[in-house]
Each structure stands twice: as structure tokens, then as C-alpha cells.
C-alpha positions in Angstrom: 36.4 -44.2 -8.5 34.2 -47.0 -9.9 35.8 -49.5 -7.5 35.5 -47.2 -4.6 31.7 -47.0 -5.0 31.4 -50.8 -4.7 33.1 -51.0 -1.3 30.6 -51.0 1.6 33.0 -49.3 4.0 33.8 -46.6 1.5 30.0 -46.2 0.9 29.3 -45.7 4.6 32.0 -43.1 5.0 31.1 -41.2 1.9 27.5 -41.3 2.8 28.1 -39.9 6.3 30.6 -37.3 5.1 28.3 -36.2 2.3 25.3 -35.9 4.6 27.2 -34.0 7.2 28.9 -31.7 4.7 25.6 -30.9 2.8 23.7 -30.2 6.1 26.4 -28.0 7.6 26.9 -26.1 4.3 23.2 -25.3 3.9 22.9 -24.5 7.7 25.7 -22.1 7.6 24.6 -20.3 4.6 21.0 -20.0 5.7 21.8 -18.8 9.3 24.3 -16.2 8.0 21.6 -14.8 5.6 18.9 -14.9 8.3 21.1 -13.0 10.7 22.0 -10.4 8.1 18.3 -9.9 7.1 16.5 -10.3 10.4 19.1 -9.9 13.0 18.3 -13.4 14.1 21.2 -13.6 16.5 22.1 -10.0 16.8 18.7 -8.2 17.1 17.7 -4.8 15.6 14.6 -2.8 15.0 11.6 -5.0 14.4 13.5 -8.0 15.9 13.3 -7.7 19.7 13.2 -11.5 19.9 16.7 -12.2 19.0 18.2 -15.6 19.8 21.0 -14.0 21.8 21.8 -16.1 24.9 24.0 -19.3 25.0 21.0 -21.4 26.1 18.7 -20.1 23.5 21.3 -20.6 20.8 21.8 -24.2 21.9 18.2 -25.0 21.8 17.8 -23.2 18.5 20.8 -25.2 17.1 19.4 -28.6 18.1 15.9 -27.8 16.7 17.2 -26.3 13.5 19.7 -29.1 12.7 17.1 -31.8 13.5 14.6 -30.1 11.0 17.3 -29.7 8.3 18.8 -33.2 8.8 15.2 -34.6 8.6 14.6 -32.7 5.4 17.9 -34.0 3.8 17.2 -37.6 5.0 13.7 -37.6 3.8 14.8 -36.6 0.4 17.5 -39.2 0.5 14.9 -41.8 1.3 12.8 -40.7 -1.6 15.8 -40.8 -4.0 17.0 -44.2 -3.0 13.4 -45.6 -3.4 13.0 -44.1 -6.9 16.5 -44.9 -8.2 16.7 -48.5 -9.5 20.4 -48.1 -9.9 20.8 -47.5 -6.2 24.1 -49.4 -5.9 26.3 -46.7 -7.4 26.9 -43.0 -7.7 23.5 -41.5 -9.0 21.6 -41.4 -5.6 24.5 -39.5 -4.0 24.7 -37.2 -7.1 20.9 -36.5 -6.9 21.1 -35.8 -3.1 23.8 -33.1 -3.5 22.4 -31.5 -6.7 18.7 -31.7 -6.3 18.4 -31.3 -2.5 21.4 -29.0 -2.1 20.8 -27.1 -5.3 17.0 -26.9 -4.8 17.5 -25.6 -1.1 20.0 -23.0 -2.3 17.6 -21.9 -5.0 14.7 -21.5 -2.4 17.1 -19.6 -0.1 18.1 -17.3 -3.0 14.4 -16.6 -3.9 13.5 -16.0 -0.2 16.2 -13.6 0.5 16.1 -11.9 -2.9 12.4 -11.1 -2.0 13.6 -10.1 1.5 15.7 -7.4 -0.1 12.5 -5.6 -1.1 9.7 -6.8 1.1 9.2 -7.6 4.8 8.7 -11.2 5.9 4.9 -10.6 6.1 4.8 -11.2 2.4 2.8 -14.2 1.4 0.9 -15.5 -1.6 -2.4 -14.1 -0.2 -0.7 -10.7 0.3 0.7 -10.9 -3.3 -2.8 -11.6 -4.6 -4.0 -8.5 -2.7 -1.4 -6.4 -4.4 -2.6 -8.0 -7.7 -6.1 -6.8 -7.1 -7.2 -10.1 -5.6 -5.6 -12.2 -8.4 -2.4 -14.0 -7.8 -2.2 -14.6 -11.5 -2.2 -10.8 -12.1 0.4 -10.3 -9.5 2.6 -12.8 -11.3 2.0 -11.1 -14.6 3.1 -7.8 -13.1 6.6 -9.3 -12.4 6.5 -11.3 -15.7 9.8 -9.7 -16.9 11.6 -10.9 -13.9 9.9 -14.3 -14.0 10.9 -14.7 -17.6 14.5 -14.0 -16.8 14.4 -16.5 -13.9 12.7 -19.2 -15.9 15.1 -18.7 -18.7 18.0 -19.1 -16.3 16.4 -22.1 -14.7 15.9 -23.8 -18.1 19.6 -23.2 -19.0 20.6 -24.6 -15.7 18.4 -27.7 -16.2 20.0 -28.2 -19.6 23.4 -28.0 -18.1 22.4 -30.4 -15.4 21.1 -33.0 -17.9 24.3 -32.7 -19.9 26.5 -33.0 -16.9 24.6 -36.2 -15.7 25.0 -37.8 -19.2 28.7 -37.0 -19.2 29.2 -38.6 -15.8 27.2 -41.6 -16.8 29.5 -42.2 -19.8 32.6 -41.6 -17.7 31.5 -43.6 -14.7 29.0 -46.2 -15.8 26.5 -47.4 -13.0 27.9 -50.5 -11.2 25.1 -52.6 -9.8 27.3 -55.3 -8.1 28.0 -53.5 -4.8 26.1 -53.1 -1.7 22.9 -51.0 -1.8 22.8 -47.5 -0.3 20.9 -47.4 3.0 17.6 -45.7 2.8 17.6 -44.6 6.4 13.8 -44.6 6.8 14.0 -45.1 10.5 16.3 -42.2 10.9 13.7 -40.0 9.1 11.0 -41.1 11.5 13.3 -40.5 14.5 14.3 -37.1 13.3 10.7 -36.1 12.7 9.7 -37.2 16.2 12.6 -35.4 17.7 11.7 -32.2 15.9 8.0 -32.7 16.9 9.1 -33.0 20.5 11.2 -29.9 20.3 8.3 -28.0 18.6 6.2 -28.8 21.7 9.0 -27.9 24.2 10.6 -24.8 22.5 7.7 -22.4 23.2 7.8 -23.4 26.9 11.5 -22.6 27.0 11.7 -19.5 24.9 9.4 -17.7 22.4 12.5 -16.1 21.0 13.8 -19.5 19.9 10.4 -20.4 18.4 10.1 -17.2 16.3 13.8 -17.6 15.3 13.1 -21.2 14.1 10.0 -19.9 12.2 12.2 -17.5 10.2 14.2 -20.4 8.7 13.3 -22.5 5.7 14.1 -25.9 7.1 12.0 -25.5 10.2 9.2 -23.8 8.2 8.9 -26.8 5.9 8.8 -29.1 8.9 6.3 -26.9 10.7 3.9 -27.0 7.7 3.8 -30.9 7.9 3.7 -30.9 11.7 0.9 -28.3 11.8 -1.3 -30.5 9.6 -0.6 -33.5 11.8 -1.5 -31.6 15.1 -4.5 -29.8 13.8 -6.9 -32.1 15.6 -10.0 -29.9 15.5 -9.4 -29.0 11.7 -9.7 -25.3 12.2 -6.5 -24.7 10.2 -4.1 -24.2 13.2 -2.1 -26.9 14.9 0.3 -26.9 17.8 3.3 -26.2 15.6 1.8 -23.3 13.6 3.6 -20.0 13.5 0.4 -18.9 15.3 -0.1 -22.1 17.5 -3.5 -23.2 18.4 -3.6 -23.2 22.3 -7.0 -24.9 22.2 -6.3 -27.8 19.8 -9.7 -29.6 20.5 -12.0 -26.5 20.4 -12.7 -25.4 16.8 -14.2 -22.1 18.0 -10.9 -21.0 19.6 -7.9 -20.4 17.4 -5.6 -17.6 16.1 -7.6 -15.0 14.2 -10.9 -16.4 15.4 -13.6 -13.7 15.7 -13.6 -12.6 19.4 -17.2 -12.4 20.6 -17.5 -9.5 23.0 -18.9 -10.1 26.5 -19.0 -13.9 26.5 -16.0 -14.3 28.9 -14.0 -16.3 26.2 -10.9 -15.1 24.4 -11.5 -16.8 21.1 -8.4 -15.4 19.2 -5.9 -15.6 22.1 -5.1 -11.9 22.1 -6.1 -9.3 24.7 -8.6 -11.4 26.7 -12.3 -11.3 26.0 -13.1 -8.4 23.6 -14.2 -5.2 25.2 -15.8 -3.2 22.4 -14.6 0.3 21.5 -16.7 2.8 19.6 -16.2 2.5 15.8 -17.7 5.2 13.6 -20.2 3.5 11.2 -20.2 3.9 7.5 -22.1 7.1 6.6 -25.6 6.3 5.1 -26.4 7.3 1.6 -26.6 11.0 1.7 -28.2 12.8 -1.3 -27.4 16.5 -1.5 -30.0 19.2 -1.8 -29.6 23.0 -2.5 -26.4 24.4 -3.8 -24.3 21.6 -5.2 -20.7 22.7 -6.1 -18.6 20.5 -8.5 -16.3 17.9 -6.9 -13.0 17.2 -8.5 -11.0 14.3 -6.8 -7.5 13.5 -7.9 -5.7 10.4 -6.5 -2.0 10.2 -7.1 -0.7 6.6 -7.0 1.8 5.9 -4.2 2.1 9.6 -3.2 3.9 9.7 0.2 2.9 11.9 3.1 6.1 14.0 2.9 5.7 15.0 -0.8 4.6 18.5 0.3 7.6 20.3 1.5 10.0 17.9 0.0 13.0 19.4 -1.8 15.5 17.7 -4.2 18.6 19.8 -4.8 16.6 22.8 -3.6 13.7 22.2 -6.0 10.2 21.5 -4.7 8.7 18.1 -5.5 5.1 19.4 -5.6 4.9 23.1 -6.1 1.3 23.0 -7.3 0.2 20.9 -4.4 1.9 23.4 -2.1 0.2 26.3 -3.7 -3.3 24.7 -3.2 -2.5 23.8 0.4 -1.5 27.3 1.2 -4.8 28.8 0.2 -6.9 25.8 1.3 -6.3 22.9 3.8 -3.6 20.4 4.2 -3.5 17.3 6.4 -0.5 14.9 6.5 0.0 12.2 7.3 -3.3 10.6 6.4 -3.3 6.8 6.7 -4.2 4.1 4.3 -5.8 1.3 6.2 -4.3 -1.6 4.1 -1.6 0.1 2.0 -2.6 -1.2 -1.4 -4.5 0.5 -4.1 -7.8 -1.5 -4.4 -8.7 -1.4 -0.8 -7.6 2.2 -0.4 -9.8 3.5 -3.2 -12.8 1.5 -1.8 -12.3 3.2 1.6 -12.0 6.7 -0.1 -15.3 6.3 -2.0 -17.2 4.1 0.4 -16.2 5.7 3.7 -15.5 2.4 5.5 -12.6 0.1 6.2 -14.0 -2.7 3.9 -17.1 -1.4 2.0 -19.4 -4.1 0.8 -20.4 -4.2 -2.8 -23.5 -2.2 -3.2 -23.1 -0.1 0.0 -23.3 3.7 0.1 -20.6 5.5 -1.9 -19.8 8.9 -3.4 -20.7 7.7 -6.8 -24.1 6.4 -5.8 -25.2 9.4 -3.7 -23.8 12.1 -6.1 -25.6 10.4 -9.0 -28.8 10.5 -6.9 -28.1 14.2 -6.2 -28.2 15.1 -9.9 -24.5 15.1 -10.6 -22.9 14.2 -13.9 -20.0 11.9 -13.3 -16.9 11.5 -15.3 -13.9 9.2 -14.6 -10.5 9.8 -16.0 -8.2 7.0 -14.7 -4.7 5.9 -15.7 -5.4 2.4 -14.2 -8.0 -0.2 -14.8 -10.9 0.6 -12.4 -12.3 -2.9 -12.6 -8.9 -4.0 -11.0 -9.7 -5.7 -7.7 -13.5 -5.0 -8.1 -13.1 -1.3 -7.3 -15.7 -0.2 -9.8 -18.2 -2.8 -8.9 -17.9 -2.2 -5.1 -18.4 1.6 -5.2 -20.7 1.7 -8.2 -18.3 3.6 -10.4 -18.9 2.4 -13.9 -22.7 2.0 -13.4 -23.2 5.6 -12.3 -20.6 7.4 -14.6 -21.8 9.3 -17.6 -18.4 9.4 -19.1 -15.8 6.6 -18.2 -12.3 6.1 -19.5 -9.7 4.1 -17.6 -6.4 2.2 -18.2 -8.3 -0.7 -19.7 -10.1 1.4 -22.3 -6.8 3.3 -23.1 -4.5 0.3 -22.9 -3.4 0.9 -26.5 -1.7 4.0 -24.9 -0.2 2.2 -21.9 3.3 3.0 -20.9 4.5 -0.6 -20.5 3.9 -3.7 -22.6 3.2 -5.9 -19.6 -0.2 -7.7 -19.8 -1.0 -7.6 -16.1 -4.1 -5.6 -15.3 -2.5 -4.1 -12.3 0.5 -2.9 -14.3 -1.4 -0.9 -17.0 -0.3 2.7 -16.6 -1.6 5.5 -18.8 0.3 8.8 -18.7 -1.6 11.7 -17.2 -1.3 13.7 -20.5 -3.7 11.3 -22.1 -6.3 11.8 -19.3 -6.1 15.6 -19.7 -6.5 15.2 -23.5 -9.7 13.3 -22.8 -10.8 16.0 -20.3 -10.2 18.6 -23.0 -12.4 16.7 -25.5 -15.3 16.0 -22.9 -15.3 19.6 -21.5 -14.8 21.5 -24.7 -17.6 23.9 -24.0 -19.3 25.7 -21.1 -22.5 23.6 -21.6 -20.8 20.7 -19.9 -20.7 22.7 -16.6 -24.4 23.6 -16.5 -25.2 20.7 -14.1 -23.0 19.9 -11.1 -20.0 17.7 -12.0 -18.1 14.9 -10.2 -14.7 14.4 -11.8 -12.4 11.6 -10.6 -8.8 11.5 -11.9 -6.3 8.8 -11.1 -2.7 9.8 -11.8 -0.4 6.7 -12.1 3.1 8.0 -12.9 4.6 7.4 -9.4 3.7 3.7 -9.6 6.6 1.3 -9.6 9.0 1.3 -11.4 8.7 5.2 -11.2 9.7 6.0 -14.7 8.2 5.4 -18.2 9.3 6.6 -21.6 8.5 10.3 -22.2 8.3 11.2 -18.5 10.3 14.5 -18.2 13.5 14.5 -16.1 13.2 17.4 -13.7 14.6 16.1 -10.4 17.1 13.5 -11.8 19.4 13.3 -14.8 19.4 9.6 -15.0 16.2 7.5 -14.0 17.1 4.2 -12.5 16.0 1.3 -14.8 13.8 -1.3 -13.4 16.4 -4.0 -13.8 18.9 -2.1 -11.7 16.6 -1.4 -8.7 18.4 -2.6 -5.5 19.1 -1.5 -2.0 22.6 -0.4 -3.1 21.0 2.1 -5.5 18.7 3.8 -3.0 19.6 7.4 -3.8 19.0 6.9 -7.5 15.8 5.1 -6.9 14.5 7.9 -4.6 15.4 10.6 -7.1 13.6 8.6 -9.8 10.5 8.3 -7.6 10.4 11.9 -6.7 10.8 12.8 -10.3 7.6 10.9 -11.0 5.7 12.7 -8.3 6.9 16.0 -9.7 5.5 15.0 -13.1 2.1 14.1 -11.5 2.1 17.5 -9.8 2.9 19.3 -13.0 -0.1 17.6 -14.6 -2.1 18.6 -11.6 -1.2 22.2 -12.3 -2.3 21.7 -15.9 -5.8 20.5 -14.7 -6.1 23.5 -12.2 -5.2 25.9 -15.1 -8.0 24.4 -17.1 -10.6 24.6 -14.3 -9.6 28.3 -13.8 -9.8 29.0 -17.5 -13.3 27.5 -17.8 -14.4 29.7 -14.7 -15.3 26.7 -12.5 -12.5 26.7 -10.0 -14.2 28.8 -7.4 -17.4 26.7 -7.7 -15.5 23.4 -7.3 -14.4 21.4 -4.4 -10.9 20.1 -5.4 -9.5 17.3 -3.3 -6.0 15.7 -4.0 -4.6 12.7 -2.1 -2.5 9.5 -2.6 -3.9 6.1 -2.2 -1.0 5.1 0.1 2.7 5.7 0.5 5.9 3.9 -0.6 8.9 2.6 1.1 12.1 3.5 -0.8 14.7 1.3 1.0 14.8 3.6 4.0 14.8 0.5 6.4 15.7 -1.9 3.6 12.2 -2.3 2.3 10.6 -1.4 -1.1 7.0 -0.8 -2.0 3.8 -0.8 0.0 1.3 -3.0 1.7 3.7 -5.3 3.5 4.8 -3.4 6.6 3.0 -0.9 8.8 4.9 2.4 9.0 4.4 6.1 8.1 6.1 5.7 4.7 4.1 2.8 3.4 0.7 3.8 4.9 1.0 7.6 5.0 -0.2 10.0 2.4 -1.8 13.5 2.4 -5.1 15.4 2.0 -5.0 18.7 0.2 -8.1 20.7 -0.7 -8.8 24.1 -2.1 -11.3 24.8 0.7 -9.9 26.2 3.9 -11.1 25.0 7.4 -10.6 21.3 7.2 -9.3 20.1 10.6 -8.8 17.0 12.7 -8.1 16.4 16.3 -6.0 13.5 15.5 -4.8 11.3 12.6 -7.4 10.6 9.9 -7.8 7.5 7.6 -8.9 7.2 4.0 -12.3 6.0 5.3 -12.9 9.6 6.6 -12.7 11.2 3.2 -16.2 10.6 2.1 -17.7 12.3 5.2 -15.2 15.2 4.7 -16.2 15.7 1.1 -19.9 15.5 1.9 -19.6 18.1 4.6 -17.7 20.4 2.3 -20.1 20.0 -0.5 -23.0 21.0 1.8 -21.1 24.0 3.0 -20.4 22.6 6.5 -17.2 22.6 8.4 -15.3 19.4 7.9 -13.9 18.3 11.3 -12.7 14.8 12.3 -12.9 13.9 15.9 -9.9 12.2 17.5 -9.9 8.4 17.2 -7.3 5.7 16.4 -6.8 4.8 12.7 -6.6 1.1 12.2 -4.2 -0.5 9.6 -3.7 -4.1 8.6 -1.4 -6.2 6.5 -3.8 -8.4 4.7 -7.6 -8.3 5.1 -9.4 -7.2 8.2 -10.2 -10.8 9.3 -6.9 -12.5 8.5 -4.1 -10.1 8.8 -0.4 -10.9 9.4 0.1 -7.6 11.1 -2.2 -4.9 12.6 -1.4 -1.3 13.5 -2.8 1.9 14.8 -2.0 5.5 14.3 -2.8 8.0 17.1 -2.2 11.7 17.9 1.3 12.8 18.0 2.5 10.6 15.1 2.3 7.5 17.4 2.1 4.2 15.5 1.6 0.9 17.3 2.0 -2.4 15.5 1.6 -6.0 16.3 2.8 -9.1 14.3 0.0 -11.6 15.0 2.2 -14.5 13.8 5.2 -13.7 16.1 3.7 -11.7 18.9 6.1 -8.9 18.2 4.7 -5.5 19.2 6.4 -2.2 18.2 6.1 1.5 19.0 7.1 2.2 15.5 7.9 6.0 16.0 10.4 5.0 18.8 11.9 1.9 16.9 11.1 0.0 20.1 9.8 -3.6 20.0 9.0 -6.4 22.4 6.9 -9.5 22.9 3.3 -8.4 23.3 2.5 -10.9 26.1 5.2 -9.5 28.4 4.3 -5.9 28.2 3.0 -3.5 30.8 2.7 0.3 31.3 2.3 2.6 28.5 3.6 0.1 26.0 1.2 -2.5 27.0 -1.7 0.0 27.1 -1.1 0.9 23.5 -0.9 -2.7 22.4 -4.1 -3.5 24.3 -5.9 -0.5 22.7 -4.7 -1.7 19.3 -6.1 -5.2 19.8 -9.5 -3.8 21.0 -9.6 -1.4 18.0 -8.9 -4.3 15.6 -11.4 -6.6 17.3 -14.1 -3.9 17.5 -13.7 -3.2 13.7 -14.0 -6.9 12.9 -17.1 -7.2 15.1 -18.7 -4.1 13.4 -17.9 -5.5 10.0 -19.4 -8.8 10.9 -22.6 -7.2 12.3 -22.9 -5.0 9.2 -22.6 -8.0 7.0 -25.3 -9.8 9.0 -27.7 -6.9 8.7 -27.1 -6.7 4.9 
């Protein structure tokens, strides 16, 4: 073996064979995984842009192999330049192990996440789910990270030991011909990939979107996007959302579309034609009779909880009893699908309430209410409390942070602190021990956290499952066990709701209290292969319910969480609560920089649009197509969605300017 490595002809053959074998191995594995996950070549729901013709597959193959070969060759060039002993086996060893092993590790991480989340998942979205903090989001999965880091350290130790063993068995021979660095090949492959990146969208958007789903092309596109971002607006020609006006910094994907100026700044839907968007209700102090308000938010409670049966047993019998005598609307839609933004919308009555803007806490405090907060999560998480004035207006305040010594899990992430509902009811009993506490009107806010991922904690009763699924065993293959575990947690929160209702009736304040129960968003439970919330627009992740003990609440169409404040204010004033028909806007990510936008309309119609791929879907029909090629009813729905989103952004911008 030692002599083989010093022969130039053998070197050339070994180098070519190793490069080809490594590239083809990585390509075959990645493309097989991509087709299994995304239907890259075979299509499926949410993937109408499959690379499914011979011509498309040929163009795709050339582009993908160029990008992957460029990546491998670039790493080879770096390795050869770094290695002083570049006349023997170490450079080739590093190429196969570092490049091949590193690429396989990235693929494993990418597709492991893909088992649970949609491909809209990003660092920004993870930060949103972590209350605006990526560090907190990382802490939430610290157990999994610890296992992964431990495995990585063990692997690195094995790698070092293997290299040392090889070094002793096959000492480096510096007498032979140097390995070629192939720098010119790297440049040629980069230019070829760049040329393809310009040409592919003209040939087929299906091929472009297919390439963007691969790791090799994605890494190339990041570099090429920076090179072609001539106007420095953050978007180049090669971006997943390409800049069609590369020398105009006012026109780029996700730019704010200014209505009526004849210019389509963001590249979607033409120049914005504004649709009416209900404004945030002004601060509304109450006068006259002021009933109590009791608001209970149940974490991750899906729209189908009411009426759900597991083995013939109701999931939410107490909710169902209140709904029968009062009012019930489902689905109600969370606009963003994660907790912090949902709670801000509920209390503020807007898609994105600004800090200090009108809220239930501020107006009820101004109306003479005493305010008590009983929350199983930290309410400073994601600036909820600061935005809506919760802590500053509360007369009594306990949350997950104050009760963290009672938390169900040892995890230190703020977003993972979960305090069992029984501790909140114990605090309620201590606070409202006598009738004097009810002499003034009361606003009580409860946040029940038991249905939060991973849907089970020590001490939670088993009513709908005999064996809860441990967090470490959660996977698509155990979907049924996972769903039973989740619904069992919802049943427990419903039981605790029943305990609270009994206390209100015992104290004689039920009839003089407006009681509202809702979720903050829904939860996917692997129905379409996805888990969780906030990363795909559909009725399971965004849909929850509104239940109140007051009859007569009605709506002409779907309602959003930002409608709650107006509904509760109307009921507190003895007026009929009616919500006029309007589309309900949803986004993945913030209002200004979403990856996906969606809209719910009457008849359970949900329209979604991926802004990075142009993929539009009629979600309830499981029908998708490229947005730029649509017409008829499908096209009208997508145009209405784009106008709804653009109008909401414009209103938000104008509101910020007035403030």
C-alpha cells in the first residue's frame, strides 16, 4: 500500500475513482431521501412542482452534480493546501472522512428534523418558537442536543484513534508526486453551476425548486446569492426567492408593496390593491355593570378537541358541557401558530400588537377591575407580559417563572417551564379564600400547559391511554401512541377546568362571570408526517376553538385570535358578540418576512402560498400548483391571499408610523 501511494499513475486513478465514488454515493443517498420526504421526483401533496419529466430530470441532474462536485472539489483544494504531508494518504483520508462524513451528518440532521417539521423550518422560526430567543429554543431540546453532542464526541475520539492507528501502520511517504489541488476545476464547476442557476429558472421552475431542496445546491446558492446581490438588499439572482430587479434596492422579495404607485415591489400580485383590514380596537374602559372575566388558555388545544372520542370516552366533557349551554366556535385560527404571538393577539386584538398598545389588561385595569394571573408558563417569555401590560397591571401574579421550583421538567429553557394546573388551582384557592375577594369585578387569566410537547409529565393521570409515549420514543412510526398521549393531556386540562368551574359555582360567581376558554394554537400529530405547530399552515396547526358560557356569540365566517378582545369587550358590556365575514390571515414567521402565508375563509377553505418556492395550495382540497400559472377560482383565491397579506403589512406599517 505504501508503494502504491508513491506512484503517480496509481494516484491519478485512485483520486478519480475516490472523487467519483464519493460524489455518486452522496448524490444517491441525498436524492433518495429527498424523494421520500418531499416527493422530489414523484410528487404528492404540497409538492406540485415535482421534477417528473425526462428533460427536467436531465437538467436537474447536471445542476445537482455540478454543485456537489464543486463542493467536494473545493474541500479537496482546502485539504491539499492545509496538509503539508500531501504526498501520501492523509489528504484522501480526510476527503472521504471529513467531507463524506460531514455531508452525511448534515443530511442526517436535515432529514431527522424533516421527520417532524416542514421545510419552512429555519433558525428564525426556531427563535420564534423559543419566544424570540434561539438560545432558549436550543435549551428546549437540550436533552436531544446532549445526546447528539455526546455521540459526536465519541465519534471524534474514534476518528482520532483511527487516524493514529493508520499513521503508525502506514507512515507518511513524502517522496512521491504531490496530489493535484484542482483549483481550476473548482472555478470551472462554480462558473458552470452559476450559469445553470441563471438558466434553470428560464427552463423550469420545477427544477429550480427541486434543486433548492438539496443540501449541495443550497450551499452553492448561499455563496452565489451573495456574489449576485448587486444592490445589497439581501437577495441575489440565485436566492430561493430570486431578486428580479438586482440593481433596484427598493424591489426585492418580501419588500413592502406600496399601494397605488404602479410598482410591484415584492414581485407578487402586481401593485397592491388594498383590502379593508379591521383596525385594532381602541382602549375601551367599561362603565356600568361590570361582570367578572375568567379567561382560560389551554396550550396547543386543537380545534377538534370538542366532540373528540378515544375508545368511546370524551376528551373534553367539561368543555362540551359549557359549550352546550353557552357558545362554541371552531375552528378559530391562530395567525402565526406559536404561543407568544397568539397570546399577544388574544389580549391586544391585533395581528402584531405593539408594546404599549391597547389591551385587555390595560382597559380592564382602567375600568376598576382587580386582575389576577395564574399561568403555568413564564409570561415574560417572548415579551408577552411587556407587550400587553400583564405584569404591570396585575394585582396578583404567579407564572411558571415564579413557580419554577414546581416545574414538571428539569430543563432550564424558559419556553419549556411547565407547571401543573393543580398548582395554579391551589394558588387560586389561597387568593380567593373568602367572598371579600369578589366585591370588585375580577379579571382572572389562567394558562393551562399540560398539552404542551412532550404531552406527558410525572403525575399526570392516565385516563385515555395506559402507556404514555416517552419523549425519547416519539417518532412517526408511533403516531397512534403519540396521539393518545396528547389527548390524555388535553383530558387532564379539561378535568382541571371542571375543578375551576366547580369553585366558581361554589363561590356563587359563575352567573356573574364571563368565562372564555380557548387554545393558543393547534398541534400536528404526524397526520401528514409533521409534528408540532408554527411551521406549516393547516387546520391542525393553526386551528383551535372558542368556548364561552354566554350564548349568542356568532360569526359569519372564520374568526382569528385577534377577534377575541372585541368579542370579550362586547360580552362584558352586555352586547351581542358578532364577527363579520372576513378572511383570517396566517403566516409562518413574522408578518413582514414570512416563509409561507395563508388565509382561512368561510366553508373551511384554507389557501396557502410558499413565498420561497411559489407553491400555492388549496389546503382543504390537497391541491397545489405554481402561483404564477394559476387562473380561475384557484388564481382568485391566491390573489386575494396576497392582497390580504399586503394590506395587513401596510396597515401595520402605517400604525407604527402613527405611533
